[in-house]
N, C-alpha and C positions, 0 to 999 in steps of 0.2 A: 504494500500500500504506500501512500504518499509519505507517511511518517518514516517508514522503513527506508525508503529511497533517500530521504533527506538525511537520516541518521547515518547512511552508508557513505555520504560524501566525505572525502578525506579531510576537508577543512572543518568538519563538524565535531565538536567535543561532546555536546549534549543537545538533546531536543526536549523541551519542556512543553507538555500538553496539559491544559486545564480541562479535566474530564467532565466537570459539572460545577455548579455554583451553589451558594447557600443564601444568597440575597441578604448578606450582612448578618445572618443569624450565627449563633455560636455553635450550634449542633444541627446536623441534618442526617437524613437517611435518603438514599436514592430512590427515584421513581422507577417504574418498570423499564423505561427507556434509558436510564442512566446507570452508571456513568459511561461516557464514551472513552474506552481504553484501547488504544491501538494494540494490535497483536505483537508488535515489536517492543512493547514496554518491558524494561528490565527493572525498573524501580517504581513501585506504587506508593504514594504518600497520602494516606487518608488524613484529613484535617479536622480538628475540633478546637474550640477556644475554651480555656479554663474559667473564664468569667461566667460560664453557665453553671458551675458548681454551686450548689446551695440555692439556686433559683428554681421557681416552679416551672414545670413543663408547660409551655404555652406557645402561641404563635410568635411571641416576641423573642423567645429563646431558641426555638427549633423551627427549621425549615422542613416542610412536609411533616408536620406534626403527627399526622395519622400513621405515617410510616415509622417514625421513631417510637410511637406508642406500641405499634405492632411488634417491633423487634425487641422491646424492653418489657412489655406487659405493664407499662405505666399508664396511668390515666392523666388527662390534663389536670394540672394543679399539683401533681405529685412532685416531690423535690428531686432535682437532678443531682445524683451522687456520683462519686468516682466509679462505682460499679455500673451505673447507667452509661456514662461516657465510654468506659471500656467495652461494654457490651455492644454498643453501636459501632465503634471502630473495628472491633474484632469479628463482627458477624459476617458470614459469607454473603449475606444479602445487604450488608451495611458497608463498612469501610473497605472490606476485602472483595466487594462485588466486582466481577469481571476481571479479576487479576489473572493475567496469563500464566500458564504453567512455567515455573522457574523464576518468575519475577520476585524480587525482594519486596517485602512489605514493611515499610518503616513509617508508622504514624507520627504526625507532628502535632504536639499540643501547644497551641499559641496562647498569648496573653498570660504567661506565667509571671505574675508580679506579686511581690511581697511574700512574707513568710507563709501566710495562709494559702496563697496561690501556689507556692512551691510545694507545700505539703500535700495539697490536693492533687497536683500534677504528678508528684512522685507516687502517690497511691494508684492513680490511673496507670502509670507506666508499669508498676509492679504487677497489676492485674493483667495488663496487655501481654506481658512476657509469659504469662501462663498459656498463651496460644502459640503452639509450635510454629505456625506459619509466619508469625511476626518476629522479625530479626532484631530490630532495635526500635527505640522510641526516642524522639527528640523533644526536649522541653525548651520552649523558646518564647521570646517576645519579639516578633519580627519587625516591629517598629523601632527597635533599638539598633544602635550602630553595631553592637556585637550581639546578634540575636539569639544564638544557641547558648543556653545556660547549662544544660546537662544532656549527655547522651547515655541512655540506659540500654544495656545489653546483658547477655548472660555471662557470668563469670564462673569458671571452673576452679576448684581447689585441688591441687595435686599434692598429696602427702607422700613424701619420700621416706619409705619405711623398709627399704630393701637391704640396708647395711648389716654387717656382722658385728658392729660395735667392738672392734678388736681392742681398742684402748680401754674399754670398760671391762671386757672379759665375759660378757653375756649380752644377749639381745636387749637393748634398752627399751625397745618397743613393748616388751612384755613385763617391764618393771611395774610394781604396784604404785598407783597414784590416785588418791581420792576415792578409794573403794573400787577402783577398776584398774586396768592396765594403762600405761602411758599412751599407747596408740589409741585406745578407746577414749581416753580423756581428750586428746587432740581432735579426734574425729567428731566427738559429741559437741565440742566447741564450734566446729565448722558447720555442723548440722543446725546449730542454733544461730548461725550468722546469715548474712544476705547472699552467700554463694548459691549458685543454682545447681551445681553437681559436685560431688566429692569423689575423687579418684585416689585410691591408695595403691602405691607401687610396692609390691612385695618382692622378696628375693631370698635372703638367708632365712631359714625356718619359715618359709612362706605359708605352709599349712597351719602352723601354730598361730602365727600372727593373724592370718585370715580367719581362723576359728574364733579368735578373741573378739573379732568384730561382730560375730553373731549374725543377726538378721537386720542389721542397720542398712538403711537405703544408700549404700555406697557401691561404687564399681571398683573391683580389685583387678589389678593387672600384675601378672608374675613376670619379673625381669630375670630370665634365666641367665643373663650375662651380667648379673649384679656385681660380680667380682672383677669386672673389667673397668670399674670406675663409675663415678657419679653421673657422668654424661649419659651412660646407658640407661639409667633410671629416669633422667630428664626426658630422654627420647621416648621411653616406654610410656611415661605419663602423658606426654604431648600426643602420642598416637591414640590415646583413649579420649582425649578432649572432644567434646561435641563440635562438629563443623560449624555450628552457629555461635559458638562462644566467642566473645570479643576480647577476652583476656583470660590468663591463667594465673592463679596465686600459688606459688610454690611454698610449701609448709614443712617445717621440721616435724619429724615424728617424736621428737624428744624436747619440745618447747612447752613445758607445763604452764608457763605464764601467758599463753595465748588466750585472747578473749574475743567474744563476738563483736564487742565495741571496736577493737583495733581493726579487725577484718572489715567492718563496716566503714571505718574512716579511710582505709586504703581504697576501697571500692568507690567511695564517694569522690575522692580526689581524682580518680581515673575518669569518672563520669564527667567531672567538671573540666578536666584538662586534656583528656585523651593522651596523657603522657605515655611514652613508650615503656617507662619503668616507674613504678611507684613503690617507695620503701619507707619504713619508719626510721626515725632518727632520734636518738637520745643523747643530748649534749654533744652534738656533731658526730656521733658514731652511728653508723648504719647498722640496723638490726634486721630481724626477720619477723614475719614472712615478707616476701617480695612479689609484687604483681608485675607481670609482663604482658604488654599488649600483643594481640595476635600478629601484628606486623613483624614482631621479633621471633615468632615461632620458627621460621626457617633457620635463623642464626642459632637459636638454642639447639635445634635438632642437629646442627652441623658440628656441635662441640664433640671433642674426642678426649678420652682419658678421664682422669679423676678430677674433673673440673665441672663447674656449673655456671650459673648466670653471673657470678662475680666477674667473669672475664668481660662480659658486655658492659657491666657497670664501670669497670676500670677503664675500658677503652672509650666509653662514651658517657662521661659524667654529666654532660649537658642534657642527656635524655632523662635524667632521674628527677622525678617529682618527689619532694621531701614532705613527709608527714611527721611533724614534731610531736613527740610524746613526752609524758611527764614521769614515766617509770622505766627503769632499766630492764624490765622483763623482756623487752624486745631483743636485748643483747644476750640473753641467757639460754643455754641449753645444758644438758647433763652429759659430761664426758668421762667422769671417773666415779668410782664407788664413793669416794669422799664427798664429791660434789652432790651426788644423789642423796647421801645421808644428810647433808646440810639442808638441801632443798626439802627433804621429807620432814625434817624437824620444823621448818617454817610452815609447811603445808599442814602438818598434823596439829601444830599449835594454833593454826588459824590466824596467824599474824602476818601482816605485810611488813616489808622492810622499812625500818624506821628512817626518818628523814636524814639523820646524821650518818647513816651507813652509806658507804660508797661502793663503787665497783671493786675497789681493793678489798673491802671488808667482806664482800660476797665473792667467793672463789669460783662460782659457776662460770664456765667458759663463755665468752662473748663472741660476737662477730658472725655467728651463723655459718660455720664451715660446712655443715651437712648439705644444705640445698644449693649453696652458691659457689662452691669450689674454692 
């Protein structure tokens, strides 16, 4: 068709087609003859404005009110919630209508303004990513000079749990911690965080470590070449990441101080900046875990030997987005029986490190050698 011929011209970078309109309303659902989506479409962008949130469903807020009501089971006058906006945008007869096979679907939420507007838009984005056909969600205020505020996509957590813990003398993944094993503790933290999938890379004593995870909703991958170095586990983990994930968070299997809040802060920074690398820093020292954008997956997969993502961090420090944290837990993992015993004493006692204690008074190893090489 005409659009395909125009798109094929060598001087053409992109062709933008307006498939339908909303007559200035914040929310709409298409009529039977809408939208007009060329078969050559590679990216479909359904639109809604977040100023509709909290407003009654009416002719003033919704174009083709009867169609919106039919898709959402709302009646005129009912309040438009994040669930309503997400339902319209994700519906195959709503925002995804007439999407050609293979086209990416990336909804855009406009008029994201103020704390309340951002909170509502984030909830819509979270709900939209529950639809597999939706790849990402843009949070924007298109009237601004810098319109895109956040880009929401799926993030995978890769737990590197394949090592033999030679310096420790036994598999650290199976050490008791908080009434469970260390690997269970780390995985449970991730399951309580905003990540979309958890992948655990197994190697040494794979059967025992995998059994410890029980029926948890995680994907396990066995790296038969774990003894060839860290890079082999990085590769194995990347190979299991969903093709739709926009980033991967590489996590120590022996970092008991990991929290859902820290994971959420790293993901939020990536949504705001799309930085290639996002890492926590405590007093100018980089810690773990570290998030890598999908753009760096090929470089991570090409690593060889007993090295990890630290190579990329050292070669390209300008790529790193820093998340400053107030606790040294991001620097700490367990490397020796003595370190483990000290950590257990703190954990069993239920006390956090006191303000006057420093990295020197805590002998747990810092800098995260396991995931980053």
